[in-house]
C-alpha positions, -999 to +999 in steps of 0.1 A: -089+151-220-055+147-237-053+138-274-036+105-266-064+093-243-078+059-253-113+046-252-110+013-233-131-018-238-143-024-203-150-058-186-181-066-165-172-082-132-187-095-100-180-086-063-146-100-054-156-108-019-189-126-022-194-132-059-226-112-061-237-093-092-264-071-077-249-037-069-259+000-066-240+030-080-215+044-055-195+068-076-187+078-111-158+097-126-130+098-152-093+096-150-088+130-135-051+125-127-035+111-159-063+114-185-053+080-199-089+071-211-120+089-223-143+065-204-165+074-175-159+048-148-182+036-120-177+022-085-206+001-073-216-011-038-225-048-035-260-052-021-251-086-006-219-078+013-215-039+010-181-042-008-172-014-032-156-022-065-150-008-100-175-022-125-170-024-154-132-021-153-103-022-177-091-055-190-057-069-183-045-059-217-050-022-209-028-021-178+000-004-199-025+023-208-039+031-174-004+030-157+015+054-179+053+059-178+049+090-156+027+072-130+037+085-095+047+051-082+074+047-108+092+079-099+091+081-062+088+114-043+108+141-061+099+172-041+131+180-021+110+191+009+085+162+008+109+134+001+129+135+034+097+141+054+081+110+038+112+089+045+113+100+081+076+091+085+081+057+069+111+050+091+089+056+121+068+026+109+097+003+115+092+005+153+060-014+148+077-040+126+103-046+152+076-051+178+056-075+156+084-094+140+112-092+166+150-093+162+170-120+146+169-137+112+132-130+104+121-133+068+100-104+055+084-103+021+073-070+005+046-076-021+048-051-049+083-040-038+089-018-068+125-007-069+131-017-032+124+017-017+106+004+014+130-026+017+158+000+020+140+017+049+135-017+066+172-024+061+183+010+074+160+012+105+152-025+112+170-054+127+203-061+108+196-098+108+163-095+090+161-113+057+144-089+033+129-100+000+104-087-025+081-097-054+072-074-082+053-078-115+075-052-133+108-067-144+126-034-146+116-024-110+125-059-097+160-055-114+164-022-097+155-038-063+181-065-069+207-039-077+202-026-042+212-060-028+178-075-022+163-108-035+134-098-057+114-121-079+093-112-109+057-123-108+024-122-090+022-132-053-008-155-062+017-177-082+046-174-058+058-205-040+082-207-011+088-238+011+106-220+040+078-195+049+079-158+061+075-141+094+058-111+079+043-102+045+039-065+037+014-051+012+014-013+011-012+005-010-016-024-034-045-046-025-069-020-039-053-024-073-058-061-078-087-081-094-089-109-067-079-097-032-093-129-017-069-151-037-040-129-025-050-132+012-053-169+008-019-171-008-003-149+019-018-171+046+000-201+030+033-182+028+033-172+064+048-192+092+025-199+122+024-167+142+034-146+112+019-113+104+002-098+072+005-060+072-019-043+049-022-006+042-050+005+019-076+033+015-105+033+039-141+042+030-142+068+058-127+100+069-136+137+064-122+138+028-144+108+019-174+125+033-167+157+015-158+143-020-177+111-020-195+102-053-171+116-078-139+135-067-125+115-038-088+110-044-089+073-034-113+064-062-082+069-084-102+060-115-095+035-132-066+021-113-083+012-080-105-018-085-115-027-049-121-003-020-125-015+016-141-003+048-123-014+079-151-039+085-150-054+050-112-057+051-112-074+084-140-097+073-121-108+042-090-115+063-109-135+089-126-156+063-091-167+050-081-178+085-064-147+099-068-132+134-069-094+135-040-082+156-045-044+153-061-017+133-048+019+129-058+049+110-031+068+091-026+102+077-038+105+040-025+138+027-026+127-010-063+119-007-071+154+003-050+172-023-060+149-051-097+153-042-093+190-044-074+187-077-102+166-091-129+190-079-113+221-095-104+202-127-139+188-131-154+223-127-131+238-154-109+260-132-077+274-148-047+251-151-025+269-125-052+265-099-056+228-107-018+222-106-015+239-072-033+209-057-005+185-064+000+156-040+036+167-033+027+204-025+044+209+009+021+236+020-010+214+016+009+184+030+015+203+063-021+213+066-036+179+060-010+160+081-022+182+110-059+176+102-056+138+098-033+135+128-058+153+150-086+132+138-068+099+143-056+109+178-091+117+189-104+083+178-118+092+144-113+073+112-092+086+083-093+076+047-061+055+051-059+024+072-034-002+084-047-036+094-023-062+109-035-098+106-019-128+123-018-164+112-028-185+142-001-206+158+031-202+177+063-188+161+093-210+161+108-210+197+143-213+184+140-182+163+124-163+192+153-173+214+178-161+188+160-128+186+162-124+223+199-132+222+205-107+195+187-080+214+205-088+246+239-086+229+233-051+215+209-057+186+187-029+199+215-007+212+222+023+190+258+023+202+263-015+197+274-037+169+240-037+153+241+001+149+275-001+134+263-027+109+233-005+100+257+024+093+278+002+071+247-010+052+236+026+047+270+034+032+269+005+009+233+014-002+245+050-010+274+037-031+250+014-050 
């Protein structure tokens, strides 16, 4: 524990999904990754609905403590080997977005957009006509996103209002950090146009790493920053209860969960610092090993500890926009040698200059 670690005043809470207060201990541990607090934290499993949540948890006034300035999400991926591989993998996601959202002037909202990193990927690899926007609680990150040419508002999505509506709302590795995921799902449902999609990526209470490190060291416990952890069943149930239909569910690689789990295990057992630091989530040797392991598991029908659930708001998307999308695609919007590709190259050049 570092000398600067604080002792936090924790807040008792109820299950965010059903409101119950009868729960059994699921896991306990400390802040293995950043040592921001001296507390021992607990995840509990609701006896009524089986949801897993942190209880007690830090209060809102301690967010600046548990998310230190060196928190990984603030700095991006700095390893020169890992960064381009991660970007290539994320660009591959855009194929699914094009399939779901279509071509043409679709509106896409990235909740928790940070400095606009994923919006840049959507701009570079997606339809040039997409209207990409973000919302972010950190004012500095939102300003950085706007500097890249995106519209980015500061605030919580629960308080966000928009009369026009969105064709897709994206929430990547965020819903596990919030205090009221039900309220967020309800608000996203209101923000979407009929036929729009809510794309959620979040840890999954499954996978080989969860089985091996469950109870204390599992990387996705991420004490004390993860407040709600979902199984696929509980995530789908929450979305359906807010009016969504489940369009698809996929299991994704989760290399950081493996490496952080091992980091936590060695740290908790008092191994020397060089051994502990070897198990860094950006270690390219470990990344390759665990990409292979999780990829094989997902391709053979097994669950991993990372999931993507795509939920759909019932209804029919605007036929005029669909027709425009078809017109764009027919005129070269999907042709790498057409005007759309030239426009994407120009956008990439502009982004690099910024």
